[in-house]
N, C-alpha and C positions, 0 to 999 in steps of 0.2 A: 504493500500500500504506500509506503514511504517513497519507493521508487516511482510509483505512479504520480505522486504529487510533484516529485522532482521533474519528471517528464513534462508535466503540465506547465510548471514555471518556465521551463526552457522554451516551450512553445509560445508562451506569452511574450517572450522577449524577441521572437523572430520579427524581422522587419515587415511592415505592412505590404500587401500585395502590390500596391501602387509603386512602392520603392523597388521591389523585385522586378516589376515590369519595366521600369525606367532603366535600371542597371542592365537588364538584358537587352533592351533596345531603347537607347536615349533619344527617342524621337520627340518632336515638338508636342505631339498629342500626349505621349506618356508623361512628359515633363509637366504639362498643363494639369493632367489628372493628379499627379503627385502633389503639386503645389496647392491644388484645390483641397486635397485631403488634409493639408496642414493649416487651412484657414482657421479652424477652432483654436489651434495653438497660437497662431498669430494674433487672433482676437484677444485671447487670454493675456498674452504678453503685452499687448498695447494697453490693456486695462491695468495690469500690474505695474508696468515700468514707465508708462507715460500718462497715466490717469485717463486713458481713453482718447488720446490725441489722434484723431483719424488722419490728420495731415502727415503723420509719420508712417502710414500704412505702406506706401511704396518702399520706403527705407526698410521697413520690417520684412517685406517680401525679398528684398535684395539680400538681407542678412540671412534669411531662411534658406535662400538658394545657395549662398556660400556655405552654409552649414551642411548642406547635402554633399558637398565636395569633400568634406573632412570626416564624414560619418563612417565609422568602422564597426559593423555589427559584432565583430569578434571581441570587442572590448566589454561587451555585456550591457551597455546602456541602450535604452530604447531610442528609436529615431525621434520620437516626440520629445523625450527628455533632452536629447542632444540639441535639437533645434531650439527648444525653450531656453536652454542655458546660453546659447549663442545670442538669443534675442535680448539678453540682459544689457547688451550694448546700447539698446534704445534709451536707457536711462541717461547716458551721456548726451545723446542728441536732444533729449527733452530738456535736460538741465541747461544746455547751451541756449535754447530758446527762452527759457525762463530768465536766465541772466541777462539776455538781450533787452528785456523789458526795462532794465535799470540803467541802460546806456543813454545819455542825453541825446536829444535830437541833433544838436549841432555836431556832436562827435560822429554820429552815424552819417551825417551829410559829408563831413570831412573825409570819412573812410571811403565813401563811394567815389568822391572826387579823386582821391589819391589812388584808388584801385584802377579807375579808368586811365589815369595818367600813366601808371605803371604798365598797364597792358599796351598802351600806345608806344611807350618807351621800349618795351621788350620787342615789339614787332619791328621797330625802326632800327634798334641797335643790337638786338639779339642778346641782351643782358639786362639784369635788374638794376634800376637806378639806386644810388645810395640815398639815405634819408636826407643828407645835405643837399643832394641834387633836387630831390622832391621839394624840399623847403624853399630852395632858391627859385625853381621854376614856377611854383604855385604861390609864392609870396607868403608862405606860412613860417612861423617860428619852428625851430627844431623840436621844441617841447610839444608843440601842437601836432606835429607830424607823428612823433612817438606815441602820443596819447591816442591818436586816431588809429594807429597801427596795432595797438594792444587792446584797448577797450572797444574801439569802434568795430573791429572785425568780428567780435562776438555777436554783433547785432545783425549780421547778415542773415542768420536763420530766421530772424523776426521780420526784417524789412524786405527780405527777398523770399521767394518761394522756396520750397524744399529742394528744388533742383537748381536753384541759383538765379532764376529769372525774377524780375520785379513782380510782386503780387498784383493781380488784377490785369496782367497782360494776357494776350491771346494764348490759349492752351496749346501746348506742344504735342506733336505726334509721339507715339510710344518710342519710335526710333530716335527722335531728338532727345527725349527724356533719358534713354539709355546712354546716348552719347555724352550727355551732361555728367552722368554718373561715372562713365569710363574716364572722362577727362579729369574729374575730381580726384580719382585714385591714381593717376599717372604721376611719375616724377617730373621735375621741371623740364628736362630735356625732351621727354616724350610729349609733354604738353605743347611745346613749341612745334614739334614735328606734326602733331595732330592738327594744330592750327594752320601750319604752312602747307600741308598737303590737302586739306579739306576746305579751307576758308572759314573754319569754325570761328565764331565770335567776330566775324567780319574781317578776319585777317587776310592779308595778301597771300596768294598761292605761289609757291616757289618750286623750281625744279630741284630734284634730289641733290644735284651737284652744288647748287647754291645753298641748300640747307646744310649740307656737309661742311661747306666753307664757313658758314656763320657759326656752326656749332664746334668746329675744329675736330671733326671726326671724318672717317672715310665714307664714301657713298655706299659701300657695302654694309657698313654699320647702320646707316640710315635705313637701308632696305630691310635689314633684320628687325629694326625697331618698328618699322611700318607694318611688317608681317605680324608682329606681336600685338600691335594696336588693332589691326584688322581682325585678328582672331577674337579679341575681346568684344569688338563691336558686333561681330557675327554671332557671338554667343547670346547676345541680347535678342536677336531676331527669332530665337527659338521660343 
């Protein structure tokens, strides 16, 4: 009888059939079915870690999808437990939004102006401007630039939408939303490559040789990075 109970507990820990189907055939349909089966876990995590903030649902689904890539049934934990534990990161995103409420309006405005200037400067010179350069070009004090760069940036999750666009602007397509997330997670070099190869954020489009010259790397290195970025973008289309 004890053996029977043990067998029953083992069966309870087996991954759900949606997960098995997806692992056997990672098609878009199987992935969609698996993500749908995780909706109750995502809803529970949103309530527990964000107080029910529905604007973080897209971020929650991204985190849940990433958790699928690291799940190992052999470790004994259930898929739902593994996903739920990974969704605890939602607390950080929620806290950032709450802190943003306490950033003065003038600091948020300075932060937006500085961010736009830095984007234009990077596109033109291929490098980040120093705080002294920012202060000189925008006519701000060094202290004002530093304040906007620390406290002001925390307000972006409040003054901007979850994917970085101004709240109230026209809704983006799912592909554009995914590109925003991919861009956000890239390192500085790959961000420049994405902008210069796609025109993202209104950037000028450059040939790979010119990109290589500006970044100080070989054209083959640019091609390798482009391939990595492309795979990330294609993953979202599933």
